[in-house]
C-alpha positions in Angstrom: -89.9 -23.6 -12.8 -89.1 -21.1 -10.1 -90.3 -17.3 -10.2 -88.5 -15.3 -7.7 -90.5 -12.3 -6.2 -88.2 -10.0 -4.5 -88.9 -6.0 -2.9 -87.7 -3.9 -6.0 -85.8 -1.7 -4.1 -84.0 -4.3 -2.4 -83.2 -5.9 -5.9 -81.7 -2.6 -7.4 -79.5 -2.2 -4.3 -78.2 -6.1 -4.2 -77.7 -5.9 -7.8 -75.6 -2.4 -7.3 -73.4 -4.4 -4.9 -73.2 -7.1 -7.0 -71.8 -5.2 -10.2 -69.9 -2.6 -8.3 -72.3 0.3 -9.4 -70.9 3.4 -7.7 -74.2 4.3 -5.1 -73.1 7.2 -2.7 -75.0 9.0 -0.3 -73.4 12.3 1.4 -74.8 15.2 3.0 -74.3 18.8 2.0 -71.5 20.9 4.2 -70.7 24.2 2.8 -71.4 24.6 -0.8 -74.5 23.1 -2.8 -73.1 20.4 -4.3 -73.6 18.2 -1.3 -69.7 17.5 -1.5 -70.1 14.9 -4.3 -66.6 13.9 -5.7 -66.3 14.2 -9.2 -66.9 11.3 -11.7 -65.8 10.2 -15.4 -69.2 10.2 -17.2 -73.0 9.5 -16.0 -73.5 7.5 -19.2 -71.7 4.2 -20.1 -70.7 2.7 -23.2 -70.2 -1.2 -23.5 -67.0 -2.6 -24.7 -67.0 -6.3 -23.6 -68.4 -8.5 -21.1 -67.5 -11.1 -18.5 -69.8 -14.1 -17.3 -69.9 -15.1 -13.4 -72.2 -17.7 -11.7 -73.1 -16.7 -8.0 -74.8 -18.7 -5.1 -77.1 -17.8 -2.4 -75.4 -17.0 1.1 -77.9 -16.5 3.7 -81.2 -14.9 3.0 -80.2 -11.4 1.0 -76.3 -12.2 -0.1 -74.6 -14.0 -3.1 -71.2 -15.1 -3.4 -69.2 -15.7 -6.6 -68.9 -19.4 -7.6 -65.6 -20.9 -8.5 -65.2 -23.2 -11.6 -66.5 -26.7 -11.0 -68.3 -25.6 -7.6 -71.3 -27.7 -6.7 -74.6 -26.1 -5.7 -78.1 -27.5 -5.1 -80.6 -25.9 -7.6 -82.5 -24.2 -4.6 -79.1 -22.3 -3.9 -78.1 -21.0 -7.3 -78.7 -17.5 -7.8 -77.7 -17.1 -11.7 -75.4 -16.1 -14.0 -74.8 -12.5 -14.5 -73.5 -11.0 -17.6 -71.2 -8.1 -16.3 -70.7 -5.6 -19.2 -66.9 -3.9 -19.4 -67.6 0.0 -19.6 -66.4 3.4 -20.9 -68.0 6.3 -18.9 -69.0 9.1 -21.3 -70.7 12.3 -20.8 -69.2 13.9 -17.8 -71.6 16.0 -15.8 -72.5 16.3 -11.7 -76.0 17.3 -10.5 -76.0 20.0 -7.9 -78.6 20.3 -4.9 -80.5 23.3 -5.1 -79.2 26.0 -3.1 -82.2 26.6 -1.1 -83.8 24.7 2.0 -87.3 24.8 3.4 -86.0 23.7 6.7 -82.7 24.5 8.5 -82.2 20.7 9.9 -79.5 18.5 8.1 -80.7 16.5 5.1 -79.4 13.7 2.8 -78.6 13.8 -0.6 -77.8 11.3 -3.8 -74.9 12.0 -5.7 -74.6 11.5 -9.3 -72.3 8.2 -9.8 -70.6 6.9 -13.1 -72.9 5.2 -15.6 -75.9 6.2 -13.6 -77.9 7.3 -16.4 -77.4 4.3 -18.1 -76.2 3.5 -21.8 -76.3 6.4 -24.0 -76.8 4.6 -27.4 -77.1 1.2 -26.8 -80.1 -1.3 -26.7 -80.2 -4.9 -26.1 -81.1 -6.1 -29.8 -80.6 -10.0 -28.9 -79.3 -12.4 -26.4 -78.9 -15.9 -27.0 -77.8 -19.0 -24.2 -76.2 -21.8 -25.7 -75.8 -25.2 -23.6 -72.3 -26.7 -23.8 -73.4 -30.2 -22.5 -76.6 -32.2 -22.8 -79.0 -30.2 -20.5 -82.2 -32.2 -20.7 -84.0 -34.5 -23.8 -84.8 -31.4 -25.6 -81.9 -29.2 -25.1 -78.8 -31.0 -26.3 -75.1 -29.8 -26.0 -75.0 -26.9 -28.6 -78.5 -26.2 -28.6 -79.8 -22.8 -27.2 -81.8 -22.8 -24.1 -83.5 -19.3 -24.5 -86.9 -20.9 -23.5 -85.3 -21.8 -20.1 -83.7 -18.7 -19.1 -85.2 -16.3 -16.8 -84.0 -12.7 -16.8 -83.9 -11.5 -13.1 -86.5 -8.3 -12.8 -85.6 -4.8 -11.4 -88.3 -3.0 -12.8 -91.3 -5.5 -11.9 -91.8 -7.8 -8.9 -91.7 -11.0 -11.1 -88.5 -12.3 -13.5 -89.2 -12.5 -16.9 -88.4 -15.4 -19.6 -85.6 -14.1 -21.6 -87.8 -14.3 -25.0 -90.6 -12.1 -23.7 -87.8 -9.8 -21.9 -86.4 -9.2 -25.2 -89.6 -8.0 -26.8 -90.4 -6.1 -24.0 -87.3 -4.4 -23.2 -87.1 -1.3 -25.9 -85.1 1.4 -23.5 -81.4 1.8 -23.8 -79.6 -0.4 -21.4 -79.8 0.7 -18.0 -77.6 -1.4 -16.0 -74.1 -2.6 -16.5 -75.3 -6.2 -16.5 -78.0 -8.5 -16.6 -78.7 -11.5 -14.4 -79.9 -14.8 -15.9 -81.3 -17.9 -14.2 -82.1 -21.2 -15.7 -85.5 -21.9 -14.4 -84.6 -26.0 -13.5 -81.6 -28.1 -12.9 -80.3 -30.5 -15.7 -81.3 -33.7 -16.0 -79.0 -35.5 -18.5 -75.6 -33.5 -17.1 -75.2 -31.6 -13.9 -72.2 -30.1 -15.4 -73.6 -26.4 -16.3 -71.6 -24.7 -19.0 -73.2 -22.3 -21.6 -72.1 -19.6 -24.1 -73.5 -16.1 -24.3 -74.1 -14.3 -27.3 -75.1 -10.1 -26.6 -76.0 -8.3 -29.6 -76.3 -4.7 -29.3 -78.7 -2.0 -31.3 -75.0 -0.2 -32.4 -74.1 -3.7 -34.2 -71.6 -4.7 -31.8 -71.4 -8.5 -30.8 -69.9 -10.1 -27.6 -69.7 -13.5 -26.8 -68.3 -15.5 -23.6 -68.2 -18.9 -22.3 -68.9 -19.5 -18.7 -66.9 -21.6 -16.2 -68.5 -24.9 -15.5 -70.3 -25.3 -12.5 -72.3 -28.1 -11.1 -76.0 -27.7 -10.1 -77.8 -30.4 -8.6 
């Protein structure tokens, strides 16, 4: 079993890059809104999902894996459930029009989906292996007890079963990263079905591409 610890700010930033979240930084230039561009909505509504496997490249980067690609377990970064979303509730924050100093300063623009899902919580998430994983987890068995949710709010990752109990707020990110805590022992082909159930009654499921974890 491996528990990964990372700097919280680094994890959020890397996750934003991975998921394509619209982080923006700008400086004010005539006006009180920092010249921030318009957004569609600061909240999101989930309407589907995709699954992608990633591997580590260097110390702080990851790259998308292709079907049947092999990776040592030590270099496997996990499976990302990437939500398809619609952005809702258009709103843009403005920087206050006063300043304590005459020098230039930086400000953060509001981005699409920045405030998370407006109505949806994660009710359940199930991971099912489609190949024999080990002696205890055979094809079509759930492997929830082997799955770590890569943490963003804490310094340690959390097992899926515990995460589902502890995560009571609306979904904050447009995806969730899942890492199996060991390599397969019976079949190196790693292929899973993920079922996501939301508090709104929506259910989404997808099957990942096959990769080889060695």
